[in-house]
C-alpha positions as CSV (number, residue, x, y, z in Angstrom):
1,X,100.5,116.3,92.6
2,X,101.3,116.7,96.3
3,X,104.4,118.0,98.0
4,X,105.9,116.5,101.1
5,X,103.5,118.3,103.4
6,X,100.5,117.0,101.5
7,X,99.7,120.3,99.8
8,X,98.4,120.2,96.3
9,X,100.9,121.6,93.8
10,X,100.0,123.3,90.5
11,X,98.9,120.7,88.0
12,X,98.9,121.0,84.2
13,X,95.9,119.8,82.2
14,X,97.3,116.3,81.6
15,X,98.0,115.8,85.3
16,X,94.5,117.0,86.2
17,X,93.1,114.5,83.6
18,X,95.1,111.6,85.0
19,X,94.1,112.4,88.6
20,X,90.4,112.7,87.5
21,X,90.6,109.3,85.8
22,X,92.1,107.7,88.9
23,X,89.4,109.2,91.1
24,X,86.7,108.1,88.8
25,X,88.2,104.6,88.8
26,X,88.0,104.3,92.6
27,X,84.6,105.9,92.9
28,X,82.8,102.6,92.7
29,X,82.3,101.2,96.3
30,X,83.8,97.8,95.4
31,X,86.8,99.3,93.7
32,X,87.3,101.6,96.6
33,X,87.2,98.6,98.9
34,X,89.8,96.8,96.8
35,X,92.1,99.9,96.8
36,X,91.7,100.4,100.5
37,X,92.6,96.8,101.1
38,X,95.7,97.2,99.0
39,X,96.6,100.3,100.9
40,X,96.9,98.2,104.0
41,X,98.0,94.8,102.6
42,X,100.5,96.1,100.1
43,X,99.8,93.3,97.5
44,X,97.2,90.6,96.9
45,X,96.0,88.2,94.3
46,X,92.6,88.0,92.7
47,X,91.6,84.7,94.5
48,X,92.3,86.2,97.9
49,X,90.4,89.3,97.0
50,X,87.5,87.3,95.8
51,X,87.4,85.3,99.0
52,X,87.7,88.3,101.3
53,X,85.1,90.4,99.4
54,X,82.7,87.5,99.0
55,X,82.2,88.0,95.3
56,X,83.0,85.8,92.3
57,X,86.6,86.0,90.9
58,X,85.4,87.2,87.4
59,X,83.7,90.2,89.0
60,X,86.9,91.1,90.9
61,X,88.9,90.7,87.7
62,X,86.7,93.2,85.9
63,X,87.1,95.7,88.7
64,X,90.9,95.1,88.7
65,X,91.0,95.8,85.0
66,X,89.3,99.1,85.4
67,X,91.8,100.1,88.2
68,X,94.7,99.0,86.1
69,X,93.4,101.0,83.1
70,X,93.2,104.2,85.1
71,X,96.7,103.5,86.5
72,X,95.7,103.1,90.2
73,X,97.0,99.6,90.6
74,X,99.6,97.4,88.9
75,X,100.3,93.7,88.9
76,X,103.4,91.5,89.1
77,X,103.3,87.9,88.0
78,X,104.6,85.5,90.6
79,X,104.4,82.0,89.1
80,X,100.9,81.5,87.8
81,X,99.4,84.3,89.9
82,X,99.4,88.0,89.6
83,X,99.9,90.0,92.8
84,X,98.2,93.4,92.6
85,X,99.5,96.5,94.4
86,X,98.6,100.2,94.7
87,X,101.0,101.9,92.3
88,X,99.7,105.4,92.2
89,X,101.4,107.4,95.0
90,X,99.1,110.4,94.7
91,X,96.0,108.2,95.2
92,X,97.8,106.4,98.1
93,X,98.5,109.8,99.8
94,X,95.0,111.0,99.2
95,X,93.4,107.8,100.6
96,X,95.7,107.8,103.6
97,X,94.7,111.4,104.4
98,X,91.0,110.5,104.0
99,X,91.4,107.4,106.2
100,X,92.8,109.5,109.0
101,X,89.7,111.7,109.0
102,X,87.1,108.9,109.0
């Protein structure tokens, strides 16, 4: 979606739909907070997120499912825990650009 200078490249309909779904996924304030945390922390499990955000673990899990479904984050199992990380490079670049201006 972006070239090395951060300029938007021509996108076909499928790419536009994927980017739109990802942006919709992070549009909720709590999900944006989760994604911004993963932008800086690199990976984190649901219990740590729940503790840091001050909300119940089931609520965090529901938001993580939405972010996974729109392909913004992924998770890797480590023992009995899943460590989540920001897996969408286009969203990462976009959020880094936004964070620089705020």
